[in-house]
C-alpha positions in Angstrom: -15.9 -96.7 -149.2 -12.8 -95.7 -146.9 -15.0 -95.3 -144.1 -17.0 -98.7 -144.6 -13.8 -100.7 -145.1 -12.7 -99.1 -141.1 -15.9 -99.8 -139.4 -15.7 -103.2 -140.3 -12.0 -104.0 -139.5 -12.7 -101.6 -136.5 -15.7 -104.7 -135.6 -18.3 -102.2 -135.5 -20.4 -104.0 -137.7 -20.7 -107.3 -135.6 -21.0 -105.6 -132.0 -24.0 -103.9 -133.3 -25.1 -107.2 -134.8 -24.1 -109.2 -131.7 -25.2 -106.7 -129.5 -29.1 -106.5 -131.3 -29.4 -110.5 -131.1 -28.7 -110.5 -127.3 -30.9 -107.5 -126.5 -33.6 -109.6 -128.5 -33.2 -112.6 -126.4 -33.3 -110.5 -123.1 -36.5 -108.5 -123.7 -38.0 -112.0 -124.6 -36.8 -113.0 -121.0 -37.9 -110.1 -119.5 -41.2 -110.4 -121.1 -41.7 -114.4 -119.7 -40.4 -113.2 -115.9 -42.1 -110.2 -115.7 -45.3 -111.6 -117.3 -45.3 -114.3 -114.4 -44.6 -111.9 -111.7 -47.1 -109.9 -112.8 -44.5 -106.6 -112.8 -45.9 -103.1 -113.7 -46.2 -102.5 -117.3 -43.0 -99.5 -117.4 -40.3 -101.4 -115.7 -40.8 -103.5 -119.8 -40.7 -100.4 -121.1 -37.6 -99.4 -119.0 -35.7 -102.4 -120.5 -36.5 -101.8 -123.9 -35.5 -98.3 -123.3 -32.1 -98.9 -121.3 -31.6 -101.2 -124.4 -32.5 -98.8 -127.4 -30.4 -96.0 -125.4 -27.4 -99.0 -124.9 -27.1 -99.7 -129.0 -25.4 -95.9 -129.8 -23.5 -96.1 -127.1 -22.0 -99.3 -127.9 -21.8 -99.0 -131.2 -19.2 -95.6 -130.5 -17.4 -97.9 -128.0 -16.6 -100.2 -130.8 -15.6 -97.7 -132.9 -13.3 -95.9 -130.3 -11.7 -99.0 -128.4 -9.9 -102.2 -128.6 -9.4 -105.2 -126.7 -6.4 -106.2 -126.7 -4.1 -108.6 -124.8 -3.2 -106.1 -122.4 -6.6 -104.4 -121.9 -8.9 -102.5 -123.1 -7.3 -99.4 -125.3 -8.3 -96.3 -127.1 -7.9 -96.9 -130.7 -5.8 -94.5 -132.0 -3.1 -95.5 -129.5 -2.6 -98.6 -130.7 0.0 -99.9 -133.6 -2.0 -101.0 -136.5 0.3 -103.8 -137.1 -0.1 -104.8 -133.1 -4.0 -105.3 -134.0 -5.6 -108.0 -133.1 -9.1 -107.0 -134.4 -9.2 -109.6 -136.7 -9.1 -112.2 -134.3 -11.1 -110.5 -132.2 -13.8 -110.5 -135.5 -13.6 -114.2 -135.5 -14.2 -114.4 -132.0 -17.9 -112.2 -132.6 -18.4 -114.1 -135.4 -18.7 -117.1 -133.4 -20.7 -115.3 -130.4 -23.2 -114.2 -133.1 -23.6 -117.8 -134.2 -24.2 -118.7 -130.6 -26.9 -116.3 -130.1 -28.6 -116.4 -133.1 -29.4 -120.5 -132.7 -30.5 -119.6 -129.0 -32.6 -117.2 -130.7 -34.1 -119.3 -133.8 -34.5 -121.9 -131.0 -36.9 -119.5 -129.2 -38.9 -118.7 -131.9 -39.3 -122.0 -133.1 -39.9 -123.3 -129.2 -42.4 -120.3 -128.5 -44.4 -120.7 -132.3 -44.6 -124.4 -132.9 -43.4 -126.6 -129.7 -46.9 -126.4 -128.0 -48.9 -126.1 -131.1 -52.0 -128.8 -130.4 -54.2 -129.6 -134.1 -57.3 -128.3 -134.4 -59.8 -127.4 -137.1 -59.6 -123.6 -136.5 -57.0 -121.6 -137.1 -55.8 -120.7 -134.0 -51.9 -120.5 -133.6 -51.1 -122.5 -131.3 -52.7 -124.1 -127.8 -50.9 -125.8 -125.5 -51.9 -128.1 -122.3 -50.2 -128.2 -119.5 -51.0 -129.9 -117.1 -50.9 -129.0 -113.4 -48.6 -131.8 -112.0 -46.8 -135.2 -112.8 -49.0 -137.0 -111.0 -51.9 -135.8 -113.1 -50.2 -136.0 -116.6 -48.6 -139.1 -116.4 -51.3 -141.1 -118.1 -51.9 -138.9 -120.1 -49.9 -137.9 -123.8 -48.5 -135.0 -123.9 -50.7 -132.6 -125.6 -54.0 -134.4 -125.1 -56.8 -132.5 -123.1 -58.0 -134.1 -119.8 -61.0 -136.2 -120.4 -64.1 -134.2 -119.0 -67.6 -135.2 -119.0 -70.0 -134.2 -122.1 -72.4 -132.7 -119.7 -69.6 -130.7 -118.0 -68.8 -127.7 -119.8 -69.6 -124.8 -117.4 -66.9 -122.0 -117.5 -65.7 -118.6 -115.8 -64.0 -116.2 -117.0 -62.4 -113.8 -114.3 -61.7 -110.1 -114.7 -58.3 -109.8 -116.5 -55.2 -108.9 -114.6 -53.3 -106.1 -116.4 -49.5 -105.1 -115.3 -50.0 -101.2 -115.5 -51.2 -98.4 -112.7 -53.0 -97.1 -116.1 -56.4 -96.4 -116.1 -56.9 -96.6 -119.5 -54.8 -99.8 -119.4 -57.0 -101.5 -116.3 -60.1 -99.9 -119.1 -58.9 -101.7 -121.9 -58.5 -105.1 -120.2 -61.7 -105.1 -119.1 -63.2 -104.3 -122.3 -61.2 -107.8 -123.5 -62.6 -109.5 -120.6 -65.9 -108.3 -121.7 -65.5 -109.1 -125.9 -64.3 -112.9 -124.6 -67.9 -113.2 -122.5 -69.6 -111.9 -125.2 -68.0 -114.0 -128.0 -68.8 -117.2 -125.2 -71.9 -116.2 -124.9 -72.9 -118.0 -128.8 -71.6 -121.3 -128.1 -74.6 -123.2 -127.0 -73.3 -126.2 -125.5 -71.5 -123.8 -122.9 -72.4 -122.7 -119.7 -70.6 -119.1 -119.7 -71.2 -116.8 -116.5 -71.5 -113.1 -117.2 -69.2 -110.3 -116.8 -71.4 -108.9 -113.9 -71.4 -111.8 -111.4 -67.5 -112.3 -112.3 -66.8 -108.6 -112.0 -66.7 -108.9 -107.7 -63.9 -111.2 -107.9 -61.5 -109.0 -109.3 -58.4 -109.0 -107.2 -60.0 -111.2 -105.1 -58.0 -113.8 -102.8 -60.4 -116.4 -103.1 -59.0 -119.8 -104.4 -59.9 -121.3 -107.5 -62.5 -124.1 -105.7 -64.5 -121.6 -104.0 -64.7 -119.3 -106.7 -66.3 -122.4 -108.9 -68.9 -123.5 -106.1 -69.7 -120.0 -105.6 -70.8 -119.5 -109.5 -71.8 -123.1 -110.0 -69.1 -123.8 -112.7 -66.8 -126.6 -113.3 -64.0 -124.8 -115.1 -62.1 -120.6 -114.3 -60.4 -118.9 -117.3 -57.8 -116.7 -116.0 -56.0 -114.1 -118.3 -54.0 -111.3 -118.3 -53.3 -108.3 -120.7 -50.5 -105.6 -120.9 -50.2 -102.9 -123.7 -47.3 -101.5 -124.5 -46.9 -98.6 -127.4 -48.1 -100.6 -130.3 -48.5 -104.6 -129.4 -50.4 -106.1 -126.9 -49.6 -109.0 -125.0 -52.1 -111.7 -123.9 -51.7 -114.6 -122.0 -54.7 -117.1 -120.8 -55.2 -120.3 -119.6 -58.3 -122.9 -118.2 -57.9 -124.6 -115.2 -60.1 -127.5 -113.6 -61.6 -126.1 -111.0 -61.8 -129.7 -108.9 -57.9 -130.1 -109.6 -56.5 -126.9 -110.3 -54.8 -128.3 -113.5 -54.3 -126.4 -116.8 -57.0 -128.1 -119.6 -55.7 -125.2 -122.0 -52.9 -121.9 -121.9 -51.5 -120.1 -123.9 -50.0 -116.4 -125.0 -51.2 -114.4 -128.0 -48.5 -111.5 -128.6 -49.6 -109.5 -131.8 -49.6 -105.6 -133.2 -52.5 -103.6 -131.3 -55.6 -103.2 -133.9 -59.3 -104.2 -133.5 -59.3 -106.7 -136.3 -56.0 -108.3 -133.5 -58.2 -108.0 -130.3 -61.2 -109.9 -132.5 -58.9 -112.7 -133.7 -58.1 -112.8 -130.2 -60.9 -113.2 -128.6 -62.1 -115.6 -131.6 -59.3 -118.2 -130.9 -59.7 -117.9 -127.5 -63.3 -119.0 -127.5 -62.7 -121.8 -130.4 -59.6 -123.4 -128.3 -62.0 -123.2 -124.6 -64.8 -124.9 -127.1 -62.4 -127.7 -127.7 -61.0 -128.0 -124.4 -64.6 -128.5 -122.9 -65.3 -130.9 -126.1 -67.7 -128.8 -127.0 -68.8 -127.9 -130.3 -69.9 -124.9 -133.0 -71.9 -125.1 -135.5 -71.4 -123.0 -138.6 -73.7 -120.2 -137.3 -71.6 -120.1 -134.2 -68.5 -120.0 -135.9 -69.6 -117.1 -138.0 -70.9 -115.5 -135.0 -67.2 -115.7 -132.9 -65.6 -114.5 -136.2 -67.4 -110.9 -136.4 -65.1 -108.6 -136.8 -67.4 -105.8 -135.1 -65.2 -102.7 -135.9 -61.5 -102.0 -137.6 -60.8 -99.0 -135.3 -59.7 -98.9 -132.2 -61.1 -96.1 -130.9 -64.0 -96.7 -131.8 -64.1 -100.0 -130.0 -62.7 -98.2 -127.2 -65.5 -95.7 -127.2 -67.6 -98.6 -127.8 -67.1 -100.0 -124.5 -67.2 -97.3 -122.4 -71.0 -97.0 -123.5 -71.4 -100.0 -122.3 -70.2 -99.7 -118.8 -72.1 -96.6 -118.8 -75.5 -97.8 -120.3 -75.3 -100.3 -117.4 -74.8 -97.8 -114.6 -78.5 -96.4 -113.4 -79.2 -92.3 -113.8 -80.2 -90.6 -116.6 -76.9 -88.3 -116.8 -74.9 -91.7 -116.9 -77.1 -93.0 -119.9 -77.0 -89.5 -121.6 -72.9 -90.1 -121.1 -73.4 -93.0 -123.0 -75.3 -91.8 -125.4 -72.2 -89.3 -126.0 -69.8 -92.4 -126.2 -71.3 -94.3 -128.4 -72.0 -91.2 -131.0 -68.8 -91.0 -130.7 -68.0 -94.6 -131.7 -70.2 -94.0 -134.6 -68.6 -90.9 -136.1 -64.8 -92.6 -136.1 -66.8 -95.7 -137.7 -70.4 -96.0 -139.2 -69.9 -99.5 -140.5 -69.9 -100.2 -136.5 -73.2 -102.0 -136.3 -73.0 -103.5 -133.0 -72.4 -99.5 -132.1 -76.0 -98.4 -134.1 -77.5 -101.3 -131.5 -76.4 -100.4 -128.8 -77.5 -97.0 -129.0 -80.9 -97.7 -129.8 -81.3 -99.7 -126.9 -79.3 -96.7 -124.7 -82.5 -94.3 -126.6 -85.5 -96.7 -125.6 -83.6 -97.4 -121.8 -84.0 -93.4 -121.5 -87.4 -93.7 -123.2 -88.9 -96.0 -120.2 -87.2 -95.0 -117.4 -87.1 -91.3 -118.0 -88.8 -89.8 -120.0 -91.8 -90.7 -122.8 -91.1 -88.3 -125.7 -91.6 -90.0 -128.9 -89.0 -88.3 -130.7 -86.3 -90.2 -128.1 -87.9 -93.5 -129.7 -87.9 -92.7 -133.0 -84.4 -91.8 -132.8 -84.1 -95.3 -131.5 -85.8 -96.7 -134.7 -83.5 -94.8 -136.8 -80.5 -96.7 -135.5 -81.8 -100.2 -135.0 -82.4 -99.5 -139.4 -78.6 -98.0 -139.8 -77.5 -101.2 -137.7 -79.5 -103.5 -140.1 -77.8 -102.2 -143.3 -74.1 -102.9 -142.3 -75.4 -106.1 -140.6 -78.8 -107.5 -140.5 -78.3 -111.0 -138.2 -76.5 -109.3 -135.6 -78.3 -110.3 -132.4 -77.9 -107.6 -130.5 -79.9 -105.7 -133.1 -82.8 -108.4 -132.4 -83.1 -107.4 -128.5 -83.1 -103.5 -129.7 -85.4 -104.3 -132.3 -87.2 -105.8 -129.4 -87.2 -103.7 -126.7 -88.0 -100.9 -129.6 -91.7 -102.8 -129.5 -91.6 -103.6 -126.2 -90.4 -100.2 -124.5 -91.0 -98.0 -127.6 -94.8 -99.5 -127.6 -95.4 -101.9 -125.5 -96.7 -104.2 -128.7 -95.1 -107.2 -126.3 -96.3 -109.7 -129.1 -94.2 -108.2 -131.6 -91.1 -107.6 -129.5 -91.0 -111.9 -128.9 -89.9 -112.9 -131.9 -86.8 -110.8 -131.8 -85.6 -112.2 -128.0 -86.6 -114.9 -128.6 -84.1 -115.5 -131.8 -81.7 -113.3 -130.2 -81.8 -115.9 -127.1 -81.3 -118.2 -129.0 -78.2 -117.2 -131.3 -76.7 -116.0 -127.9 -77.6 -119.0 -125.2 -75.3 -117.9 -122.1 -76.8 -113.8 -122.4 -78.0 -113.8 -119.0 -79.2 -110.2 -120.6 -80.9 -112.0 -124.1 -82.8 -114.2 -121.4 -84.3 -111.4 -119.6 -85.3 -109.7 -121.7 -87.6 -112.7 -123.3 -88.3 -113.3 -119.7 -90.2 -109.7 -119.5 -92.1 -109.4 -122.4 -93.8 -113.1 -121.6 -94.5 -112.2 -118.2 -96.7 -109.2 -120.0 -98.2 -112.0 -122.1 -99.2 -113.6 -119.5 -96.7 -116.4 -120.2 -96.0 -117.2 -116.4 -94.2 -120.4 -116.1 -92.3 -120.1 -119.9 -91.2 -116.1 -118.3 -89.8 -117.9 -114.8 -87.9 -120.9 -116.6 -86.3 -117.6 -119.0 -85.4 -115.7 -115.5 -84.1 -118.5 -114.3 -81.6 -119.1 -117.0 -80.7 -115.6 -116.3 -80.2 -116.1 -112.5 -78.2 -119.2 -113.5 -75.8 -117.9 -116.3 -75.5 -114.4 -114.0 -76.0 -116.2 -110.3 -74.0 -112.9 -108.5 -75.9 -110.8 -109.8 -79.2 -109.8 -107.0 -81.6 -108.1 -110.0 -82.6 -111.5 -112.1 -83.6 -113.0 -108.2 -85.0 -110.2 -107.5 -86.9 -110.6 -110.9 -88.2 -114.0 -109.8 -89.6 -113.0 -106.7 -91.4 -110.2 -107.8 -92.9 -112.7 -110.4 -93.9 -114.7 -108.3 -95.1 -112.4 -106.4 -97.3 -111.5 -108.9 -98.6 -114.8 -109.3 -99.3 -115.3 -105.8 -96.8 -117.8 -104.5 -95.7 -116.2 -101.5 -93.9 -118.8 -100.3 -91.9 -119.3 -102.5 -91.3 -115.7 -103.6 -90.1 -114.9 -99.6 -87.3 -117.4 -100.0 -85.9 -116.3 -103.1 -86.1 -112.1 -101.7 -84.4 -113.4 -98.7 -81.2 -114.8 -100.5 -81.6 -111.6 -102.1 -81.3 -109.3 -99.3 -78.4 -111.9 -98.1 -76.4 -111.2 -100.8 -77.1 -107.6 -100.7 -78.9 -106.4 -97.6 -79.3 -102.5 -99.1 -80.5 -102.9 -102.7 -83.8 -101.1 -103.2 -85.1 -103.9 -105.5 -85.2 -106.5 -103.0 -86.7 -103.6 -100.4 -89.0 -102.8 -102.4 -90.4 -106.2 -103.4 -89.9 -107.4 -99.8 -92.3 -104.1 -99.1 -94.7 -105.3 -101.1 -94.5 -109.3 -100.2 -95.0 -108.2 -96.2 -98.0 -105.8 -97.6 -99.6 -108.4 -100.2 -98.8 -112.0 -98.4 -100.0 -111.1 -94.6 -101.0 -107.4 -94.6 -97.5 -106.5 -92.7 -98.2 -102.7 -92.9 -95.3 -101.5 -90.5 -92.5 -103.8 -92.3 -94.5 -103.0 -96.0 -93.8 -99.0 -94.7 -90.4 -99.4 -93.6 -89.2 -101.2 -96.5 -90.8 -98.4 -99.1 -89.4 -95.7 -96.4 -86.0 -96.6 -96.4 -85.6 -98.2 -100.1 -86.0 -94.4 -101.0 -83.5 -92.8 -99.2 -81.4 -95.0 -101.8 -83.1 -93.7 -104.5 -83.8 -90.1 -106.3 -87.5 -89.2 -107.0 -88.8 -92.5 -105.1 -90.8 -90.5 -103.2 -94.4 -91.9 -105.0 -93.7 -95.2 -103.0 -92.8 -93.6 -99.9 -96.5 -91.7 -100.4 -98.2 -94.9 -101.0 -96.3 -95.9 -97.9 -97.2 -92.9 -95.8 -100.9 -93.0 -96.8 -101.6 -96.9 -96.2 -100.5 -96.0 -92.3 -102.5 -93.0 -92.4 -99.7 -91.0 -91.5 -100.8 -88.1 -93.5 -97.9 -85.7 -92.7 -95.4 -87.5 -93.4 -97.5 -88.1 -97.2 -96.9 -84.1 -97.5 -93.5 -84.1 -96.6 -93.0 -87.2 -99.6 -95.0 -85.5 -101.9 -92.8 -82.4 -101.1 -89.5 -83.6 -101.1 -89.8 -84.7 -104.9 -87.2 -82.9 -107.0 -89.5 -81.9 -109.5 -93.0 -80.7 -109.9 -93.7 -83.3 -112.3 -93.3 -86.9 -112.9 -94.1 -88.5 -116.2 -93.3 -92.5 -116.8 -94.8 -95.5 -118.3 -96.9 -96.2 -115.6 -97.9 -92.7 -113.7 -98.3 -89.1 -114.8 -99.3 -87.0 -111.6 -98.2 -83.3 -110.6 -96.9 -82.4 -106.7 -100.7 -80.0 -107.1 -102.4 -83.7 -108.1 -100.9 -86.0 -105.0 -101.0 -83.0 -102.5 -104.5 -82.0 -103.5 -105.7 -86.3 -102.3 -103.2 -86.0 -99.5 -105.9 -83.7 -98.0 -108.6 -85.5 -99.7 -107.5 -89.0 -97.8 -106.9 -86.2 -94.9 -110.5 -85.3 -94.8 -109.3 -81.7 -95.3 -111.7 -81.1 -98.2 -110.8 -77.5 -98.6 -107.2 -77.8 -98.7 -107.6 -80.4 -101.4 -110.7 -79.2 -103.6 -108.8 -76.1 -105.5 -105.2 -78.3 -106.3 -107.6 -81.2 -107.4 -109.7 -78.4 -109.7 -106.5 -77.0 -110.6 -105.1 -80.5 -111.8 -108.0 -81.8 -113.8 -108.2 -78.2 -115.6 -104.3 -79.7 -116.4 -104.7 -82.8 -116.8 -108.2 -81.9 -119.2 -105.5 -80.0 -121.2 -103.1 -82.5 -121.7 -105.6 -85.2 -122.8 -106.4 -83.1 -126.1 -103.5 -83.6 -127.4 -103.3 -87.0 -126.4 -106.6 -88.6 -126.4 -105.8 -92.2 -125.7 -103.3 -91.8 -122.6 -103.7 -94.3 -120.1 -101.6 -92.4 -117.6 -103.5 -88.7 -118.0 -106.8 -91.2 -118.0 -105.6 -92.9 -114.9 -104.8 -89.4 -113.3 -108.0 -87.9 -114.2 -109.7 -91.2 -112.9 -108.6 -90.2 -109.9 -109.5 -86.8 -109.5 -112.3 -86.0 -110.4 -113.2 -88.9 -108.1 -111.7 -86.9 -105.7 -114.1 -84.2 -107.0 -117.2 -86.4 -106.3 -117.8 -86.1 -110.3 -119.4 -89.3 -110.7 -120.2 -89.0 -114.3 -116.9 -88.1 -115.3 -115.0 -90.5 -112.4 -116.7 -93.2 -114.3 -115.8 -91.9 -117.7 -112.0 -91.1 -117.2 -111.8 -94.6 -115.0 -113.3 -96.8 -118.3 -111.3 -95.1 -120.7 -108.2 -96.0 -118.6 -109.0 -99.9 -118.7 -109.8 -99.2 -122.1 -106.4 -97.2 -123.3 -104.2 -99.8 -120.9 -101.8 -101.7 -122.9 -103.0 -105.7 -122.8 -100.5 -106.4 -120.5 -100.1 -109.3 -117.8 -98.5 -108.0 -115.3 -100.0 -104.9 -114.8 -103.3 -105.8 -115.3 -104.6 -106.1 -111.6 -103.1 -102.9 -110.9 -105.0 -101.0 -113.2 -107.9 -102.7 -111.9 -107.3 -101.9 -108.6 -106.4 -98.3 -109.7 -109.9 -97.6 -111.6 -111.2 -99.3 -108.4 -109.9 -96.6 -106.4 -111.0 -93.7 -108.4 -114.8 -94.9 -108.7 -114.4 -95.3 -105.1 -113.2 -91.9 -104.1 -116.6 -90.9 -106.3 -118.4 -93.1 -104.0 -119.3 -95.7 -106.3 -119.7 -98.4 -104.7 -120.7 -101.0 -106.8 -119.0 -100.2 -109.7 -115.5 -100.3 -107.2 -116.4 -103.7 -105.7 -117.1 -104.9 -109.4 -114.0 -103.6 -110.4 -111.9 -105.2 -107.3 -113.8 -108.7 -108.0 -112.4 -109.0 -111.1 -109.2 -108.5 -109.8 -109.2 -110.7 -107.3 -110.8 -113.8 -108.9 -107.6 -113.1 -111.6 -104.8 -115.4 -110.4 -102.5 -112.4 -110.8 -102.2 -109.2 -109.1 -102.8 -107.2 -105.9 -104.7 -108.8 -102.5 -107.6 -107.7 -100.5 -104.8 -106.4 -98.2 -104.3 -103.4 -100.6 -108.2 -102.9 -99.9 -108.0 -102.6 -96.7 -105.1 -99.9 -96.2 -105.7 -97.3 -99.4 -107.8 -94.2 -98.3 -109.6 -94.5 -101.0 -111.4 -96.7 -100.3 -112.7 -95.2 -96.9 -115.7 -93.8 -98.1 -117.8 -96.9 -98.9 -116.6 -99.2 -96.1 -120.2 -99.6 -95.1 -121.1 -100.0 -98.2 -123.2 -103.9 -98.8 -121.1 -104.1 -102.1 -117.8 -103.6 -100.5 -118.8 -105.9 -96.9 -119.9 -108.5 -99.3 -116.7 -108.3 -100.6 -114.1 -108.6 -98.1 -116.4 -111.5 -96.6 -115.9 -113.0 -99.5 -112.4 -112.3 -100.6 -110.6 -111.3 -97.2 -110.4 -110.3 -93.5 -111.6 -106.7 -92.3 -109.2 -104.1 -91.2 
């Protein structure tokens, strides 16, 4: 009890309280200032550490020293009868009251002064005028009036005050999640992540960015993670006037629930500022908490990044990350959806192992048990039928439902477009592709998809305009180069441009030698074609459209060059290999397709007719690929010397409004053996120029 009284007499308690109040005010002031000057996160942490270290030092100082009229003296040297500690205590009381009043005033201001009434549970929404002239005719707190049609927004990459790469990744994850939330609001137009990421650390002004992205408003934000706290600020800016329509700062405990809450609140605030209405379904969608495990959320975000990178290695790394997320939170439905999508990407682009497809089915079912209405699961299930079975009619309703639930998600519209064009719904497919390009205008892939579709439809002038735009934006994009090469070949028969573009693109993408090989064949450059085959990293290429081996293609190259002696043993070995494969998978049109060429090259007319016919019979109903299948079957029949059947197949191809033109027939060496046949001559006279 004596110690307590002595602490009280020496004003140790009062000094401690005063220090704590002043330190709290210093931290609030530092937080605001450092946030505005985008100082590194360690600066604020250093201030906190210094204040924490100072606290016990001040207490010791208060115990050991006393302020007297003669200055600072040690407590032991002061006569108790001369002590002015009681008077100092009263001064400290007044000081504490003043600083506590300041702290309370700041707290009230920060909490309530900028609040705008809302139907949703947003803590506060602050409308900030850009300047006095713009706001003088508007009462405080009133959002800027905007046209009801003017509801387009781009969310720029968030700034982060840290040199730690983990903090950068964290900011990118929050940015991605906010875009996902906004994508669910149908009355808005929201630019996709791919297009806005190029403006990270940009020096471009807001009006220029908005013009390039085709929006009227821009969202900027910053993220700071410090220990168990997160501070996030965001502002919505009118691109034309540079006026702030809305701004807010969120300071929360760092939990997964709080991350989703912040994103939902911002989405509601932006919608309100732009006079956009939310349906009950949209409100429910943006209020979803996907996971309560922060580490699982971080692994999920990492998996998203990896799945968006080309290459089987990154896909497998993404699969590992999403498996970790599921291990941490088995109830993470979106993670199950992402796992399914990654597996289906792997199955479609890199392997044809049914076990991969079946694992995706299991992941979808696990996700459905958790959240049956999650839109991402609809995309995954749509791809399961599309990429897994080429069952486009079954896939379409899933893609339609997903694009309706995610109206601003470019990927959902793109997926729906891909299914529609496989079904031959060309105009609907183009509409969906253009919507995807509108939402993701800086993503060259969306532009290329439109150009590719127009080439299929033989609308070459439109395709040329589209692909020229794509190449200007990204000159070395392999997809653009391939489509431009195809355009040059099909529209005008420019074989040199076709070959040059294909060979250059193959240097940018691993295992793309099949395109180079075909280009070399069209130029009758068989030495280059043999080199293209020899340069393959793998001896066996097994994809959704082709199943070929290096010996098979080497044998065909020798055959086209007229070296029958070298070609025959290679083709005989290839025939044996593929017929063995066919026994285990008789309905594989890729195996039948290879046997169509192999037996045709060997001059086995009956077998060539059988396998070429089976190629068409076993292939899926696919309007996008149908013309090329007719062409390939005709080439196999031509190799076997069946000019009449080959001409019939080519006539069916050319009578269709979709697919290759006569230029590919003219240049492909498979048709060299029938060029003097009346059936071939008649076909060329009717449909195109002669070589």
